[in-house]
N, C-alpha and C positions, 0 to 999 in steps of 0.2 A: 785663667781668665786674667785680663789685665787689670791692675789696680788703679784706682785714682791716687794722685799725689797731693801733697799739701799746697801745691800751686795751681791745681785745676780749678777753674772758674765754671760755675754752672751757667746754663743759658740766661736764667732770670737775672744773674749778676752782670752779664755782659749786656742785657737790655737796659739795666739800670745805669751803666756807664754811658751808654749811648744816649739815654734819656736825659741825664744831667748835662752832657755835653751840648745836646741840641737845644735844651731849654735855657742853658745858662745859669742854672742854680739848682739846689737840692729841693727846695720847696716847689718850683715850677716842674722839675722832672718828676717828682712825687705826684703832683696832680695829673700830669700827663699819663702816668701809669696806673693811676688809682690807687696809689700807695700812701702810707703816712710819711711824713718828713723824716721822722726817727728812723723808719725801716730803711729808707733810702740811704741815709747817712751811715747807718750801721753796715749796710752791704758795701758800700764804697770803702768804709775804713777796713772792713775784712779783706776786700779785694787788694786794697794797697797792702795790707799786711802780708799776704800771701805772695804778691808779686815782688814786694820789697822795694817799693817806689811810690813816692807821692804822685798821685794822678791828677789832682785838681788844687788849684789855688783857691782858698776860701777867702772871701771878704764880704763886707756889707752889701755890695752891689750883686752878689751872686757867687758863683763858681765858674772857673775857666780852666780847661785842660793844661797842664804842664806839657813840656816837650814829651816826657815819657807818657803822659795821659793822652796826648794826640796820637801817639802810636799805638797804645792800648785801645782807644776808641776805634781808630781805623781798623784794626784787627778784629775788634768785637763786631762792627758792622759786617765785615767780610764772613766771619764764622756764622753769624746770624743768618746771613744770607744762603750760605751753603747748607744750613740746617733746613731752610725753606726748600732749596733746590732738592735736597735729599727726600722729602716728603713727595714733592711734585714727580720726581724721577721714578720713585718706587710706584706711586700711584699709576703713572704712565706705563710702567711695565706690567702692571696688573691689569691695565685695559687693553694690552696689546692685541689680545685675541679679537677684540672687535674693532681694531685698527683705528682707535681714536688718536688724534694728534697730541702734541705737547700743549700744556695749558700752564697758567699761572703768570704772575707779574713779571714784566721783563723792563728793567730800568736803563734807559739810554741817555746818555749825554751827548750833546752835539752843539758845534758852534753855529752861528746865526745862518750863514749861507747854505750849510748842509741841511739844516733844519728847514730852511725855506724851499730848496730846489732839489734836494736828494732825497730826504726822508719821506714826504708825502707819498710818492708812488710806492716806496718800499713798504710802508706801513699798510697801505691799501692792500697790496698782495699778501702781506702777512696776515692780516685779519681774515682776508678771503680764504686762505688756505689752512689757517690754524686759529679758528674763531675763539678758541680756549686761551689764547696768549692775550695778556693785558699789557700792551705798551704804556710805559710812563716816561715822558721826554722831558729833560732839563735842558734848558738853552744857557750855554756857559760862554763866557768870553774866552777866546783862545789866546790867553796871555799867561805868562808864567807856566805853572802846571797845567792850566786849561782844563779840557774835557778829560784827558787822561788822568789828572789828579782827582777827579771825582771817582773814578774806579779804584785808584789806589787807595782812597780814603774810605771805600765800602759804600759810597752814596749811589753808584751806578754799576750795572753789570757790564755794560760795554760803551766805549766812547768812540765817537767819529772824530778823528783828530788829525792834525798836521803831524806827519812823522818826522820829528826832529830830535836827534839824539840828545840835544841840550834840554829838551822839554820833557821827554818820555821818562816818568818815574820808574825806578828800578823795580823789578819783580813782576812786570807785566809782559804779555806776549802781544805782539802787534803785527799786522799784515797790511801791505799796500793795496788799496782799491784802484786808484788811478793817479796820474800825474797831470797837473793843469799848468798851463803858461800863463804868464802875466802879459798884460797889453797896456798901451797907452790910451787913456779914456779922456775924451775932451768934447767940448760942444760942437755939434755937427756943423761943418761949414767954416770952422774958424780957420784963418789963413796961416796962422803960426802958432799952433797949440803949445809948442815947447816954450813959448814966451810967458805963458799963463802962470799964475800962482799955483803951488801945489796944495792939493787937497788931500789929507791923509787920516788915518785913524789907528788907534792903539794896536789893533791886532795885525796890522799890516807889516811888511818887511821883517820877518823873522830871520834867523840865522842862515836860513836857505836862500835868502835873497840879499843878505847884507853885503857880500863881496861884490855882487853886480852893482848893487845900489850906489856904494861908495866910489866905484869906478866912472860913475856917469856925472861928468862935470856939468851937464846941461840941467839936472834936476837941482832946483833951488830947495833950501830948507822949507818945510811946510809952513805956511802962513795961515792955514785953515785946518783946525783939527776937528774932526767929526766923531761922533759917538760910535758909529758903526758903518759897514760898507753900504748900507742902504741910504744913510745920510749923505755919504760921499757921492752917490749917484745923483741924488737930488740936486745938491750943490753944483755938481758938473753940468748937469742938464739945464740949471738956471743960469749958466754962464759965468760962474764964479771961479772957476779954475779948471785944472787938469788933474788927473790921477794915474797912478800905476796900480792895476788891480788884477786879481786872478780871475780865470774864466768862470769859476762857479759863482762869483759875486756878479757877473755881467748878465745872468740869465734873466733878469729883469730890467735890463737897459731898454729904454725907449728910443723912438727915432730922433730924439733931440740930442742924443749922445752918439758919438762917432767913436769906433774902436780901431786903433791902428796897431798893427804887429810891431813888435820891437826887434825883429830880425832874428837869425839864427842863434844868437847868443842870449836871447831873452831869458829872464829867470823863470823858474818853475817851482812848484811846491808839490810834495807827495801828500795826497789824503788817504787814509786808511782807517782801521779801527784798533782798538786795543782793549784787552780784557785780562783778567786774571787766569793763570794756568788752571786754577780749579774750574772756573765757569766756562773755560773755553770748550770743554766737553759736554756742558749741559744742553739739553735738548732746545731750550728756549733761545739760547745763545746760537746755537748751530743753525737753527731755523732762520734767525735774523741774519747771519752771516751768508747763508744761501741766497736771501733776497737781496742783500747788499751786492753781491757779486753778480747777480743776474739782472740787477735793476740797470737803468740808464737809457732806455729808448727815448723818453721825453727829453732828458738832458742832452742826448746826443743831437736830436733834432734842433733844439734850442742853440747849442753850440755851433752847429753846422750853419744856422742861420746867422749867428753873430759873426761866424768867420767870413761868410759871404759878404756881409756888410762891410766888413773891414777889408775885403779884397784879398783875403787868404785862401788861395786855392791851390797853390803849387805844392804845399806841404801839409799833410793831414795833421790836425791837432792831436796831442797825446791823449786828451780826454776822450775824443772821438774814437780814436783807435782802440782805447781800452774798453770802452763801453760797447763797442761793436763786438769785440771779442767776448765780453762778459754776457751780452745778450744773446750770443749764439751758443753759449756753453749749456750743457744739460743742467 
């Protein structure tokens, strides 16, 4: 029989580390767990002693994780989630004879345009097929570590993310769902849209578009910075400028906006999902991945309509091609 070691932490100790980090202090963490402050402090000191590192910086304003503590808390979240999955998977195996599907929480991180236009039909189908699954969605800005960082830190089970090697945290597994093109977006009927001011937002122009962007001498420096792609569309429709936007963000474009193809060298971005190697095989994550891969009919129709308005008929859009393929897949 395998023996525990002096560095082993029990699940309740991991929960305490997470609670202190989330609450920002020992007293608040204790209150969240229904424990005394002294019990929480004693547990954290014991964890630090066994690990051999200071995990929290203590101060009058509370406690915050050290760099070592951030690593410990991220792993604690992931281990605790795997314990939840262990129970759910064993129960599912026990129910196999009555053919009940997977059940339990499923934590999803998504950036705004995927949450608006990709997730809703996916979640409808997921709930219809597996009513025991309880999706929990976090909307995260796709900057820095973005949605994938939520998975790496143990806050989410799966991220819908832009697949960029510079952004993807180490230790995750990722797979592409589709590639989407960028287009020039401007007020409908404007005689010279390239003369308009540029409207941009923080999540736009990642490293996958930066080389193309820097080679375009007609694109001015952004004079209007919006909070998100929805605000960009609103500003463009109001005649305040033009923008360079990916296809998924244009699903909500109105007739006040015109979409112009940027030509065969137009930039693209890859959208996919990322999860941990451990959770990739869990029943709830597998169920979501199946729905993500088979989803897209509504998106395909919206994209086809947008392409028609833009006069793009000679070359199918990559989003349309992939979604048609996925919709036909078993």
